[in-house]
A tleap script that builds the chain and sets N, CA, C and O, in Angstrom:
source leaprc.protein.ff14SB
mol = sequence {
  NLEU PRO SER VAL ASP GLU PRO ALA ILE VAL
  SER LYS PRO VAL PRO ARG GLY THR GLU THR
  ILE LEU VAL VAL ASP ASP ASP ARG GLU ALA
  ARG LEU LEU MET GLN GLU TRP LEU GLN GLU
  GLN GLY TYR ARG VAL LEU GLU VAL GLY ASP
  GLY GLU THR ALA LEU LEU LEU ALA VAL GLN
  GLN PRO GLU PRO ILE HIE LEU LEU VAL THR
  ASP VAL MET MET PRO GLU MET ASN GLY LYS
  GLU LEU ALA ARG ARG LEU ALA ALA LEU ARG
  ALA GLY LEU LYS VAL LEU TYR VAL SER GLY
  CYS SER GLU GLU VAL LEU ALA SER TYR GLY
  VAL THR ARG PRO GLY ASP GLU TRP LEU PRO
  LYS PRO PHE THR ILE GLU GLY LEU ALA ALA
  LYS VAL ARG LYS ILE LEU ASP ARG CTHR
}
set mol.1.N position { 13.959 52.028 -56.386 }
set mol.1.CA position { 15.310 51.977 -55.597 }
set mol.1.C position { 15.668 53.278 -54.947 }
set mol.1.O position { 15.512 54.374 -55.486 }
set mol.2.N position { 16.206 53.058 -53.637 }
set mol.2.CA position { 16.549 54.075 -52.776 }
set mol.2.C position { 17.735 54.896 -53.284 }
set mol.2.O position { 18.812 54.316 -53.427 }
set mol.3.N position { 17.620 56.295 -53.589 }
set mol.3.CA position { 18.754 56.995 -54.261 }
set mol.3.C position { 20.252 56.507 -52.749 }
set mol.3.O position { 20.199 55.972 -51.642 }
set mol.4.N position { 21.240 57.024 -53.520 }
set mol.4.CA position { 22.504 56.768 -52.524 }
set mol.4.C position { 22.709 57.771 -51.028 }
set mol.4.O position { 23.540 57.584 -50.140 }
set mol.5.N position { 21.513 59.014 -51.121 }
set mol.5.CA position { 21.490 59.274 -50.121 }
set mol.5.C position { 20.664 58.985 -48.855 }
set mol.5.O position { 20.840 59.173 -47.651 }
set mol.6.N position { 19.395 58.290 -49.849 }
set mol.6.CA position { 18.727 57.316 -48.832 }
set mol.6.C position { 18.688 55.973 -48.393 }
set mol.6.O position { 18.035 55.205 -49.099 }
set mol.7.N position { 19.436 55.354 -47.028 }
set mol.7.CA position { 19.881 53.978 -46.474 }
set mol.7.C position { 18.364 53.026 -46.911 }
set mol.7.O position { 17.206 53.410 -46.753 }
set mol.8.N position { 18.708 52.049 -47.338 }
set mol.8.CA position { 17.304 50.967 -47.390 }
set mol.8.C position { 17.561 50.499 -46.279 }
set mol.8.O position { 18.562 49.944 -45.825 }
set mol.9.N position { 16.042 50.907 -45.630 }
set mol.9.CA position { 15.236 50.583 -44.860 }
set mol.9.C position { 15.435 48.758 -44.661 }
set mol.9.O position { 14.797 48.098 -45.481 }
set mol.10.N position { 16.194 48.043 -43.728 }
set mol.10.CA position { 16.554 46.334 -43.409 }
set mol.10.C position { 15.424 46.323 -42.401 }
set mol.10.O position { 15.223 47.318 -41.704 }
set mol.11.N position { 14.761 45.353 -42.309 }
set mol.11.CA position { 14.050 44.834 -41.449 }
set mol.11.C position { 14.119 43.700 -40.935 }
set mol.11.O position { 13.840 42.668 -41.544 }
set mol.12.N position { 14.550 43.761 -39.593 }
set mol.12.CA position { 15.302 42.387 -39.291 }
set mol.12.C position { 14.127 41.124 -39.123 }
set mol.12.O position { 13.131 41.302 -38.422 }
set mol.13.N position { 14.282 40.318 -39.580 }
set mol.13.CA position { 13.558 38.792 -39.739 }
set mol.13.C position { 12.643 38.783 -37.749 }
set mol.13.O position { 13.232 39.060 -36.704 }
set mol.14.N position { 11.344 38.426 -37.877 }
set mol.14.CA position { 10.560 38.304 -36.809 }
set mol.14.C position { 11.322 36.813 -36.009 }
set mol.14.O position { 11.854 35.944 -36.699 }
set mol.15.N position { 11.283 36.764 -35.137 }
set mol.15.CA position { 11.852 35.137 -34.362 }
set mol.15.C position { 10.585 34.572 -34.393 }
set mol.15.O position { 9.571 35.252 -34.235 }
set mol.16.N position { 10.574 33.557 -34.557 }
set mol.16.CA position { 9.874 32.165 -35.209 }
set mol.16.C position { 9.946 31.136 -33.877 }
set mol.16.O position { 10.802 31.317 -33.012 }
set mol.17.N position { 9.046 30.127 -33.799 }
set mol.17.CA position { 9.351 28.782 -33.097 }
set mol.17.C position { 8.330 27.981 -33.431 }
set mol.17.O position { 7.487 28.144 -34.313 }
set mol.18.N position { 8.491 26.910 -32.495 }
set mol.18.CA position { 7.322 25.526 -32.548 }
set mol.18.C position { 6.470 25.312 -31.227 }
set mol.18.O position { 5.493 24.577 -31.088 }
set mol.19.N position { 7.151 26.230 -30.180 }
set mol.19.CA position { 6.816 26.025 -29.046 }
set mol.19.C position { 5.139 26.223 -28.806 }
set mol.19.O position { 4.517 26.966 -29.565 }
set mol.20.N position { 4.468 25.517 -27.718 }
set mol.20.CA position { 3.416 25.831 -27.375 }
set mol.20.C position { 3.176 26.858 -26.515 }
set mol.20.O position { 3.643 26.825 -25.377 }
set mol.21.N position { 2.269 28.097 -27.047 }
set mol.21.CA position { 1.845 28.907 -25.790 }
set mol.21.C position { 0.598 29.177 -25.524 }
set mol.21.O position { -0.171 29.297 -26.478 }
set mol.22.N position { 0.149 29.322 -24.287 }
set mol.22.CA position { -1.091 29.635 -23.476 }
set mol.22.C position { -1.588 31.218 -23.500 }
set mol.22.O position { -1.191 31.990 -22.628 }
set mol.23.N position { -2.241 31.533 -24.273 }
set mol.23.CA position { -2.626 33.069 -24.240 }
set mol.23.C position { -3.908 33.237 -23.588 }
set mol.23.O position { -4.933 32.680 -23.980 }
set mol.24.N position { -3.826 34.193 -22.353 }
set mol.24.CA position { -4.805 34.320 -21.322 }
set mol.24.C position { -4.926 35.519 -21.055 }
set mol.24.O position { -4.019 36.145 -20.507 }
set mol.25.N position { -6.197 36.114 -21.430 }
set mol.25.CA position { -6.669 37.577 -21.939 }
set mol.25.C position { -8.291 37.839 -21.746 }
set mol.25.O position { -9.071 37.346 -22.561 }
set mol.26.N position { -8.667 38.465 -20.870 }
set mol.26.CA position { -10.067 38.662 -20.514 }
set mol.26.C position { -10.670 39.677 -22.071 }
set mol.26.O position { -11.845 39.752 -22.430 }
set mol.27.N position { -9.630 40.259 -22.668 }
set mol.27.CA position { -9.947 41.159 -23.870 }
set mol.27.C position { -9.755 40.284 -25.201 }
set mol.27.O position { -8.763 39.985 -25.866 }
set mol.28.N position { -11.058 40.015 -25.301 }
set mol.28.CA position { -11.400 38.833 -26.862 }
set mol.28.C position { -9.977 39.526 -27.925 }
set mol.28.O position { -8.959 38.870 -28.146 }
set mol.29.N position { -10.172 40.695 -28.369 }
set mol.29.CA position { -9.538 41.418 -29.759 }
set mol.29.C position { -7.928 40.854 -29.545 }
set mol.29.O position { -7.173 40.170 -30.236 }
set mol.30.N position { -7.830 41.492 -28.264 }
set mol.30.CA position { -6.199 41.354 -27.557 }
set mol.30.C position { -5.896 40.018 -27.804 }
set mol.30.O position { -4.904 39.623 -28.416 }
set mol.31.N position { -6.749 39.351 -27.326 }
set mol.31.CA position { -6.272 37.550 -27.038 }
set mol.31.C position { -6.121 37.125 -28.943 }
set mol.31.O position { -5.057 36.633 -29.318 }
set mol.32.N position { -6.996 37.317 -29.742 }
set mol.32.CA position { -6.866 36.539 -31.151 }
set mol.32.C position { -6.110 37.011 -31.851 }
set mol.32.O position { -5.600 36.427 -32.808 }
set mol.33.N position { -5.770 38.782 -31.327 }
set mol.33.CA position { -4.572 39.081 -32.050 }
set mol.33.C position { -3.648 38.635 -31.536 }
set mol.33.O position { -3.323 37.846 -32.423 }
set mol.34.N position { -2.881 38.493 -30.724 }
set mol.34.CA position { -1.641 37.672 -30.061 }
set mol.34.C position { -1.735 36.325 -30.691 }
set mol.34.O position { -0.706 35.951 -31.253 }
set mol.35.N position { -2.956 35.364 -30.715 }
set mol.35.CA position { -2.897 34.022 -31.457 }
set mol.35.C position { -2.514 34.105 -32.714 }
set mol.35.O position { -1.704 33.311 -33.192 }
set mol.36.N position { -2.916 34.828 -33.216 }
set mol.36.CA position { -2.950 35.445 -34.776 }
set mol.36.C position { -1.240 35.463 -35.107 }
set mol.36.O position { -0.653 34.682 -35.855 }
set mol.37.N position { -0.730 36.421 -34.439 }
set mol.37.CA position { 0.471 37.153 -34.705 }
set mol.37.C position { 1.677 35.762 -34.055 }
set mol.37.O position { 2.806 35.649 -34.533 }
set mol.38.N position { 1.244 34.996 -33.132 }
set mol.38.CA position { 2.247 33.979 -32.760 }
set mol.38.C position { 2.080 32.548 -33.801 }
set mol.38.O position { 2.937 31.834 -34.323 }
set mol.39.N position { 0.591 32.506 -33.828 }
set mol.39.CA position { 0.871 31.635 -35.028 }
set mol.39.C position { 1.274 31.444 -36.445 }
set mol.39.O position { 1.759 30.453 -36.992 }
set mol.40.N position { 1.000 32.488 -36.866 }
set mol.40.CA position { 1.941 33.354 -37.947 }
set mol.40.C position { 3.243 32.860 -37.867 }
set mol.40.O position { 3.717 32.122 -38.730 }
set mol.41.N position { 4.017 33.336 -36.591 }
set mol.41.CA position { 5.473 32.703 -36.072 }
set mol.41.C position { 5.549 31.173 -36.144 }
set mol.41.O position { 6.678 30.701 -36.014 }
set mol.42.N position { 4.530 30.322 -36.331 }
set mol.42.CA position { 4.968 29.270 -36.276 }
set mol.42.C position { 4.611 28.514 -34.901 }
set mol.42.O position { 4.657 27.285 -34.855 }
set mol.43.N position { 4.271 29.248 -33.841 }
set mol.43.CA position { 3.886 28.796 -32.775 }
set mol.43.C position { 2.839 27.918 -32.716 }
set mol.43.O position { 2.145 27.967 -33.731 }
set mol.44.N position { 2.487 27.153 -31.912 }
set mol.44.CA position { 1.261 26.395 -31.272 }
set mol.44.C position { 0.618 27.173 -30.044 }
set mol.44.O position { 1.082 27.264 -28.907 }
set mol.45.N position { -0.660 27.756 -30.586 }
set mol.45.CA position { -0.869 28.763 -29.825 }
set mol.45.C position { -2.531 28.069 -29.425 }
set mol.45.O position { -3.294 27.612 -30.276 }
set mol.46.N position { -2.857 28.150 -27.724 }
set mol.46.CA position { -4.272 27.821 -27.100 }
set mol.46.C position { -4.789 29.312 -26.650 }
set mol.46.O position { -4.005 29.763 -25.814 }
set mol.47.N position { -5.461 29.882 -26.832 }
set mol.47.CA position { -6.206 31.109 -26.351 }
set mol.47.C position { -7.254 30.560 -25.446 }
set mol.47.O position { -7.660 29.448 -25.784 }
set mol.48.N position { -7.820 31.103 -24.314 }
set mol.48.CA position { -8.697 31.577 -23.681 }
set mol.48.C position { -8.830 32.682 -22.598 }
set mol.48.O position { -7.889 33.209 -22.004 }
set mol.49.N position { -10.227 32.963 -22.429 }
set mol.49.CA position { -10.488 34.447 -22.016 }
set mol.49.C position { -10.492 34.457 -20.304 }
set mol.49.O position { -11.084 35.425 -19.826 }
set mol.50.N position { -9.971 33.609 -19.444 }
set mol.50.CA position { -10.269 33.890 -17.950 }
set mol.50.C position { -9.024 32.910 -17.374 }
set mol.50.O position { -8.387 32.089 -18.035 }
set mol.51.N position { -8.877 33.217 -16.040 }
set mol.51.CA position { -7.654 32.087 -15.515 }
set mol.51.C position { -8.434 30.687 -15.181 }
set mol.51.O position { -7.980 29.635 -15.630 }
set mol.52.N position { -9.666 30.701 -14.350 }
set mol.52.CA position { -10.325 29.188 -14.316 }
set mol.52.C position { -10.255 28.642 -15.820 }
set mol.52.O position { -9.837 27.502 -16.024 }
set mol.53.N position { -10.577 29.284 -16.635 }
set mol.53.CA position { -10.592 28.019 -18.099 }
set mol.53.C position { -8.991 27.742 -18.633 }
set mol.53.O position { -8.720 26.861 -19.449 }
set mol.54.N position { -8.161 28.497 -18.127 }
set mol.54.CA position { -6.709 28.286 -18.721 }
set mol.54.C position { -6.234 27.040 -17.429 }
set mol.54.O position { -5.359 26.212 -17.682 }
set mol.55.N position { -6.836 27.069 -16.284 }
set mol.55.CA position { -6.254 25.907 -15.638 }
set mol.55.C position { -6.841 24.690 -15.716 }
set mol.55.O position { -6.273 23.666 -15.337 }
set mol.56.N position { -8.354 24.725 -16.357 }
set mol.56.CA position { -8.658 23.615 -16.723 }
set mol.56.C position { -8.110 22.838 -17.647 }
set mol.56.O position { -7.937 21.620 -17.698 }
set mol.57.N position { -7.726 24.168 -18.754 }
set mol.57.CA position { -7.203 23.415 -19.852 }
set mol.57.C position { -5.688 22.992 -19.849 }
set mol.57.O position { -5.120 22.187 -20.588 }
set mol.58.N position { -5.169 23.780 -18.782 }
set mol.58.CA position { -3.729 22.994 -18.459 }
set mol.58.C position { -4.045 21.556 -17.902 }
set mol.58.O position { -3.036 20.956 -17.532 }
set mol.59.N position { -4.800 21.126 -17.816 }
set mol.59.CA position { -5.281 19.795 -16.325 }
set mol.59.C position { -5.291 19.433 -17.380 }
set mol.59.O position { -4.259 18.799 -17.602 }
set mol.60.N position { -6.164 19.505 -18.523 }
set mol.60.CA position { -6.741 18.473 -19.319 }
set mol.60.C position { -5.965 18.360 -21.086 }
set mol.60.O position { -6.199 17.513 -21.949 }
set mol.61.N position { -5.160 19.370 -21.133 }
set mol.61.CA position { -4.187 19.369 -21.995 }
set mol.61.C position { -2.836 18.343 -22.101 }
set mol.61.O position { -1.829 18.678 -21.478 }
set mol.62.N position { -2.832 17.585 -22.583 }
set mol.62.CA position { -1.241 16.072 -22.144 }
set mol.62.C position { -0.308 16.784 -22.615 }
set mol.62.O position { 0.701 16.748 -21.910 }
set mol.63.N position { -0.205 17.622 -23.811 }
set mol.63.CA position { 1.345 18.418 -24.178 }
set mol.63.C position { 1.962 19.133 -23.386 }
set mol.63.O position { 1.419 19.644 -22.407 }
set mol.64.N position { 3.079 19.269 -23.656 }
set mol.64.CA position { 3.899 20.525 -22.992 }
set mol.64.C position { 3.112 21.790 -23.235 }
set mol.64.O position { 2.329 21.918 -24.176 }
set mol.65.N position { 3.419 22.904 -22.148 }
set mol.65.CA position { 2.872 24.457 -22.462 }
set mol.65.C position { 4.181 25.094 -22.060 }
set mol.65.O position { 4.664 25.174 -20.930 }
set mol.66.N position { 4.646 25.521 -23.177 }
set mol.66.CA position { 6.096 26.303 -22.805 }
set mol.66.C position { 5.904 27.673 -22.287 }
set mol.66.O position { 6.788 28.038 -21.511 }
set mol.67.N position { 4.923 28.550 -22.541 }
set mol.67.CA position { 5.229 29.923 -21.937 }
set mol.67.C position { 3.402 30.238 -21.924 }
set mol.67.O position { 2.528 30.061 -22.773 }
set mol.68.N position { 3.393 30.685 -20.759 }
set mol.68.CA position { 1.945 31.327 -20.517 }
set mol.68.C position { 2.231 32.920 -20.959 }
set mol.68.O position { 3.054 33.704 -20.485 }
set mol.69.N position { 1.494 33.069 -21.775 }
set mol.69.CA position { 1.228 34.688 -22.233 }
set mol.69.C position { 0.060 35.469 -21.170 }
set mol.69.O position { -0.998 35.014 -21.605 }
set mol.70.N position { -0.123 35.945 -20.578 }
set mol.70.CA position { -1.109 36.526 -19.938 }
set mol.70.C position { -1.260 38.085 -19.504 }
set mol.70.O position { -0.325 38.886 -19.516 }
set mol.71.N position { -2.698 38.401 -19.088 }
set mol.71.CA position { -2.783 39.668 -19.408 }
set mol.71.C position { -2.636 39.785 -17.748 }
set mol.71.O position { -3.066 38.804 -17.142 }
set mol.72.N position { -2.112 40.806 -16.984 }
set mol.72.CA position { -2.197 41.167 -15.494 }
set mol.72.C position { -3.501 41.537 -15.101 }
set mol.72.O position { -3.844 40.808 -14.171 }
set mol.73.N position { -4.245 42.227 -15.356 }
set mol.73.CA position { -5.894 42.797 -14.592 }
set mol.73.C position { -6.592 41.853 -15.451 }
set mol.73.O position { -6.564 41.664 -16.667 }
set mol.74.N position { -7.093 41.426 -14.692 }
set mol.74.CA position { -8.400 40.109 -15.258 }
set mol.74.C position { -9.447 40.151 -14.204 }
set mol.74.O position { -8.966 40.433 -13.106 }
set mol.75.N position { -10.696 39.963 -14.201 }
set mol.75.CA position { -11.390 39.681 -13.619 }
set mol.75.C position { -11.599 38.140 -13.097 }
set mol.75.O position { -11.461 37.138 -13.799 }
set mol.76.N position { -11.985 38.173 -11.616 }
set mol.76.CA position { -12.031 36.995 -10.739 }
set mol.76.C position { -10.190 36.334 -10.070 }
set mol.76.O position { -9.682 35.899 -9.036 }
set mol.77.N position { -9.844 36.639 -11.381 }
set mol.77.CA position { -8.066 35.963 -10.933 }
set mol.77.C position { -7.307 36.500 -12.134 }
set mol.77.O position { -7.439 36.389 -13.353 }
set mol.78.N position { -6.232 37.297 -11.099 }
set mol.78.CA position { -5.379 37.991 -12.262 }
set mol.78.C position { -3.978 37.478 -12.701 }
set mol.78.O position { -3.815 36.343 -12.253 }
set mol.79.N position { -3.150 37.815 -13.258 }
set mol.79.CA position { -2.481 37.105 -14.449 }
set mol.79.C position { -1.083 36.553 -13.057 }
set mol.79.O position { -0.369 35.569 -13.253 }
set mol.80.N position { -0.986 37.324 -11.917 }
set mol.80.CA position { 0.106 36.640 -11.183 }
set mol.80.C position { -0.157 35.656 -10.405 }
set mol.80.O position { 0.720 34.895 -9.997 }
set mol.81.N position { -1.535 35.539 -10.071 }
set mol.81.CA position { -2.128 34.221 -9.579 }
set mol.81.C position { -2.264 33.272 -10.339 }
set mol.81.O position { -1.917 32.125 -10.059 }
set mol.82.N position { -2.684 33.556 -11.194 }
set mol.82.CA position { -2.758 32.531 -12.488 }
set mol.82.C position { -1.787 31.769 -12.765 }
set mol.82.O position { -1.973 30.567 -12.956 }
set mol.83.N position { 0.011 32.610 -12.873 }
set mol.83.CA position { 0.792 32.053 -13.011 }
set mol.83.C position { 1.037 30.814 -12.288 }
set mol.83.O position { 1.010 29.615 -12.565 }
set mol.84.N position { 1.346 31.695 -11.022 }
set mol.84.CA position { 1.422 31.043 -9.647 }
set mol.84.C position { 0.491 29.465 -9.633 }
set mol.84.O position { 1.256 28.513 -9.484 }
set mol.85.N position { -0.358 29.237 -9.706 }
set mol.85.CA position { -1.494 28.361 -9.854 }
set mol.85.C position { -1.131 27.183 -11.066 }
set mol.85.O position { -1.146 25.959 -10.943 }
set mol.86.N position { -0.847 27.897 -12.110 }
set mol.86.CA position { -0.250 27.253 -13.193 }
set mol.86.C position { 1.200 26.414 -13.143 }
set mol.86.O position { 1.494 25.329 -13.645 }
set mol.87.N position { 1.956 27.312 -12.369 }
set mol.87.CA position { 3.490 26.585 -12.509 }
set mol.87.C position { 3.479 25.395 -11.402 }
set mol.87.O position { 4.234 24.424 -11.458 }
set mol.88.N position { 2.496 25.619 -10.372 }
set mol.88.CA position { 2.216 24.364 -9.420 }
set mol.88.C position { 1.722 23.026 -10.564 }
set mol.88.O position { 2.150 21.894 -10.338 }
set mol.89.N position { 1.121 23.195 -11.355 }
set mol.89.CA position { 0.492 22.011 -12.439 }
set mol.89.C position { 1.653 21.745 -13.759 }
set mol.89.O position { 1.932 20.664 -14.279 }
set mol.90.N position { 2.085 22.813 -14.017 }
set mol.90.CA position { 3.064 22.835 -15.257 }
set mol.90.C position { 4.895 23.309 -14.193 }
set mol.90.O position { 5.075 24.410 -13.673 }
set mol.91.N position { 5.613 22.506 -14.167 }
set mol.91.CA position { 6.959 22.521 -13.905 }
set mol.91.C position { 7.541 23.135 -14.682 }
set mol.91.O position { 7.059 22.907 -15.791 }
set mol.92.N position { 8.843 24.243 -14.762 }
set mol.92.CA position { 9.188 24.836 -15.679 }
set mol.92.C position { 8.574 25.803 -16.293 }
set mol.92.O position { 9.245 26.587 -16.965 }
set mol.93.N position { 6.813 25.990 -16.169 }
set mol.93.CA position { 6.215 27.213 -17.131 }
set mol.93.C position { 6.895 28.448 -16.986 }
set mol.93.O position { 7.183 28.901 -15.878 }
set mol.94.N position { 7.212 29.115 -18.249 }
set mol.94.CA position { 7.688 29.920 -18.394 }
set mol.94.C position { 6.692 31.143 -18.785 }
set mol.94.O position { 5.946 30.909 -19.736 }
set mol.95.N position { 6.568 32.651 -18.059 }
set mol.95.CA position { 5.767 33.575 -18.099 }
set mol.95.C position { 5.938 34.922 -18.512 }
set mol.95.O position { 6.655 35.736 -17.931 }
set mol.96.N position { 5.275 35.132 -19.513 }
set mol.96.CA position { 5.199 36.764 -20.143 }
set mol.96.C position { 3.765 37.277 -19.709 }
set mol.96.O position { 2.719 36.781 -20.126 }
set mol.97.N position { 3.871 38.606 -18.586 }
set mol.97.CA position { 2.990 39.237 -18.345 }
set mol.97.C position { 2.679 40.330 -19.564 }
set mol.97.O position { 3.620 41.059 -19.880 }
set mol.98.N position { 1.573 40.466 -20.176 }
set mol.98.CA position { 1.032 41.930 -20.698 }
set mol.98.C position { 0.129 42.480 -20.603 }
set mol.98.O position { -1.016 42.030 -20.568 }
set mol.99.N position { 0.562 43.823 -20.527 }
set mol.99.CA position { -0.555 44.802 -19.629 }
set mol.99.C position { -0.593 46.558 -20.351 }
set mol.99.O position { 0.258 47.186 -20.980 }
set mol.100.N position { -1.601 46.811 -20.026 }
set mol.100.CA position { -1.490 48.300 -20.665 }
set mol.100.C position { -1.665 49.175 -19.065 }
set mol.100.O position { -2.349 50.188 -19.211 }
set mol.101.N position { -1.287 49.009 -17.942 }
set mol.101.CA position { -1.228 49.564 -17.017 }
set mol.101.C position { 0.491 50.104 -16.736 }
set mol.101.O position { 1.389 49.461 -17.280 }
set mol.102.N position { 0.769 51.097 -16.012 }
set mol.102.CA position { 1.872 51.810 -15.448 }
set mol.102.C position { 2.411 50.518 -14.626 }
set mol.102.O position { 1.797 49.597 -14.087 }
set mol.103.N position { 3.741 50.794 -14.733 }
set mol.103.CA position { 4.623 50.200 -13.685 }
set mol.103.C position { 4.510 50.309 -12.192 }
set mol.103.O position { 4.996 49.479 -11.423 }
set mol.104.N position { 3.921 51.253 -11.865 }
set mol.104.CA position { 3.554 51.297 -10.565 }
set mol.104.C position { 2.416 50.464 -10.053 }
set mol.104.O position { 2.563 49.997 -8.924 }
set mol.105.N position { 1.353 50.213 -10.672 }
set mol.105.CA position { 0.155 49.022 -11.200 }
set mol.105.C position { 0.818 48.014 -10.829 }
set mol.105.O position { 0.851 47.306 -9.823 }
set mol.106.N position { 1.493 48.072 -12.080 }
set mol.106.CA position { 2.005 46.320 -12.199 }
set mol.106.C position { 3.069 46.026 -10.783 }
set mol.106.O position { 2.845 44.952 -10.224 }
set mol.107.N position { 3.682 46.499 -10.451 }
set mol.107.CA position { 4.468 46.396 -8.965 }
set mol.107.C position { 3.721 46.041 -7.912 }
set mol.107.O position { 4.047 45.226 -7.049 }
set mol.108.N position { 2.191 46.966 -8.011 }
set mol.108.CA position { 0.939 46.318 -6.883 }
set mol.108.C position { 0.681 44.849 -6.869 }
set mol.108.O position { 0.255 44.238 -5.889 }
set mol.109.N position { 0.970 44.329 -8.026 }
set mol.109.CA position { 0.848 42.738 -8.486 }
set mol.109.C position { 1.770 42.055 -8.525 }
set mol.109.O position { 1.777 40.946 -9.060 }
set mol.110.N position { 2.704 42.579 -7.976 }
set mol.110.CA position { 4.107 41.840 -8.134 }
set mol.110.C position { 4.656 41.459 -9.346 }
set mol.110.O position { 5.353 40.462 -9.531 }
set mol.111.N position { 4.266 42.418 -10.302 }
set mol.111.CA position { 4.827 41.501 -11.901 }
set mol.111.C position { 6.303 42.306 -12.105 }
set mol.111.O position { 7.017 42.027 -13.068 }
set mol.112.N position { 6.596 43.072 -11.362 }
set mol.112.CA position { 7.850 43.723 -11.817 }
set mol.112.C position { 9.158 43.365 -10.799 }
set mol.112.O position { 10.202 44.012 -10.723 }
set mol.113.N position { 8.795 42.139 -10.037 }
set mol.113.CA position { 10.104 41.309 -9.619 }
set mol.113.C position { 11.198 40.929 -10.372 }
set mol.113.O position { 10.984 40.453 -11.487 }
set mol.114.N position { 12.708 41.093 -9.839 }
set mol.114.CA position { 13.413 40.388 -10.854 }
set mol.114.C position { 13.231 39.343 -11.359 }
set mol.114.O position { 12.912 38.443 -10.581 }
set mol.115.N position { 13.347 38.983 -12.873 }
set mol.115.CA position { 12.813 37.673 -13.102 }
set mol.115.C position { 11.735 37.527 -13.941 }
set mol.115.O position { 11.502 36.788 -14.897 }
set mol.116.N position { 10.999 38.579 -13.252 }
set mol.116.CA position { 9.379 38.876 -14.190 }
set mol.116.C position { 9.596 39.320 -15.266 }
set mol.116.O position { 10.322 40.314 -15.227 }
set mol.117.N position { 9.057 38.802 -16.927 }
set mol.117.CA position { 8.968 39.054 -17.748 }
set mol.117.C position { 7.491 40.152 -18.571 }
set mol.117.O position { 6.418 39.602 -18.817 }
set mol.118.N position { 7.647 41.228 -18.794 }
set mol.118.CA position { 6.241 41.513 -18.943 }
set mol.118.C position { 6.578 42.750 -20.619 }
set mol.118.O position { 7.675 43.212 -20.933 }
set mol.119.N position { 5.499 42.928 -21.221 }
set mol.119.CA position { 5.333 43.676 -22.514 }
set mol.119.C position { 4.328 44.580 -21.967 }
set mol.119.O position { 3.304 44.172 -21.419 }
set mol.120.N position { 4.722 46.208 -22.169 }
set mol.120.CA position { 3.678 46.731 -22.151 }
set mol.120.C position { 2.859 46.780 -23.552 }
set mol.120.O position { 3.348 46.554 -24.659 }
set mol.121.N position { 1.158 47.212 -23.200 }
set mol.121.CA position { 0.316 47.304 -24.197 }
set mol.121.C position { 0.326 49.199 -24.733 }
set mol.121.O position { 0.522 50.189 -24.030 }
set mol.122.N position { 0.132 49.133 -25.705 }
set mol.122.CA position { 0.266 48.114 -27.259 }
set mol.122.C position { 1.435 48.276 -27.424 }
set mol.122.O position { 2.161 49.199 -27.055 }
set mol.123.N position { 1.876 46.434 -28.580 }
set mol.123.CA position { 3.374 46.377 -28.646 }
set mol.123.C position { 2.744 45.822 -29.967 }
set mol.123.O position { 1.577 45.611 -30.296 }
set mol.124.N position { 4.112 45.642 -30.690 }
set mol.124.CA position { 3.801 45.288 -32.282 }
set mol.124.C position { 4.186 43.719 -32.057 }
set mol.124.O position { 4.838 43.210 -31.146 }
set mol.125.N position { 3.480 43.043 -33.344 }
set mol.125.CA position { 4.444 41.781 -33.621 }
set mol.125.C position { 5.567 41.641 -33.529 }
set mol.125.O position { 5.810 40.512 -33.103 }
set mol.126.N position { 6.688 42.383 -33.761 }
set mol.126.CA position { 8.222 42.188 -33.668 }
set mol.126.C position { 8.497 42.506 -32.174 }
set mol.126.O position { 9.296 41.834 -31.521 }
set mol.127.N position { 7.818 43.538 -31.662 }
set mol.127.CA position { 7.831 43.083 -30.231 }
set mol.127.C position { 7.186 41.929 -29.361 }
set mol.127.O position { 7.877 41.362 -28.515 }
set mol.128.N position { 6.266 41.685 -29.505 }
set mol.128.CA position { 5.958 40.381 -29.020 }
set mol.128.C position { 6.516 39.383 -29.212 }
set mol.128.O position { 6.447 38.485 -28.373 }
set mol.129.N position { 7.224 39.238 -30.349 }
set mol.129.CA position { 7.846 37.752 -31.053 }
set mol.129.C position { 9.306 38.049 -30.502 }
set mol.129.O position { 9.865 37.150 -29.873 }
set mol.130.N position { 9.817 39.005 -30.660 }
set mol.130.CA position { 11.188 38.897 -30.107 }
set mol.130.C position { 11.083 38.955 -28.411 }
set mol.130.O position { 12.130 38.712 -27.810 }
set mol.131.N position { 9.784 39.287 -27.552 }
set mol.131.CA position { 10.010 38.885 -26.308 }
set mol.131.C position { 9.411 37.397 -25.909 }
set mol.131.O position { 9.228 37.063 -24.739 }
set mol.132.N position { 9.228 36.843 -26.652 }
set mol.132.CA position { 8.584 35.407 -26.613 }
set mol.132.C position { 9.485 34.604 -26.766 }
set mol.132.O position { 9.589 33.635 -26.014 }
set mol.133.N position { 10.346 34.834 -27.789 }
set mol.133.CA position { 11.418 33.951 -28.218 }
set mol.133.C position { 12.409 34.302 -27.277 }
set mol.133.O position { 13.012 33.274 -26.968 }
set mol.134.N position { 12.888 35.371 -26.631 }
set mol.134.CA position { 14.020 35.883 -25.578 }
set mol.134.C position { 13.428 34.780 -23.975 }
set mol.134.O position { 14.191 34.254 -23.165 }
set mol.135.N position { 12.411 34.746 -23.967 }
set mol.135.CA position { 11.594 34.196 -22.474 }
set mol.135.C position { 11.955 32.136 -22.696 }
set mol.135.O position { 12.424 31.412 -21.818 }
set mol.136.N position { 11.587 31.754 -23.949 }
set mol.136.CA position { 11.766 30.364 -24.391 }
set mol.136.C position { 13.221 30.191 -24.631 }
set mol.136.O position { 13.470 28.989 -24.723 }
set mol.137.N position { 14.134 30.833 -24.749 }
set mol.137.CA position { 15.150 30.520 -25.422 }
set mol.137.C position { 16.178 30.465 -23.499 }
set mol.137.O position { 17.171 29.788 -23.231 }
set mol.138.N position { 15.768 30.983 -23.000 }
set mol.138.CA position { 16.072 31.294 -21.309 }
set mol.138.C position { 16.661 30.117 -20.720 }
set mol.138.O position { 15.841 29.421 -20.121 }
set mol.139.N position { 17.769 29.725 -20.720 }
set mol.139.CA position { 17.570 28.092 -19.449 }
set mol.139.C position { 17.432 28.650 -18.127 }
set mol.139.O position { 17.295 27.907 -17.155 }
savepdb mol mol.pdb
quit
């Protein structure tokens, strides 16, 4: 038990949800970690390693996809281009960009514009869950 002098550490519960999230990252370990973390919070997670596969999945998937979580810098198709193309297929799709790049590099990809949501790598499960919930709850 903590002594009177030591405050007890109170951790806030990690936000949960049931929406469907599409995770796209060419880094397999990062992608699978995000999938695991989000599934632990109750989300349905689809994960793929590149933009072309994500577009195919979006066409074939009959159910709604509520959120795209995508890396910014990927071979062939970057995250901003993927988000643009998916938005044409899925009206109302919300997007969270994740990246280990600096804000200056992200700006060169057009990812730091007002309304864009991004999370710098590395991040925690709490950071990811809070950002995902914030975006999904926005009307």
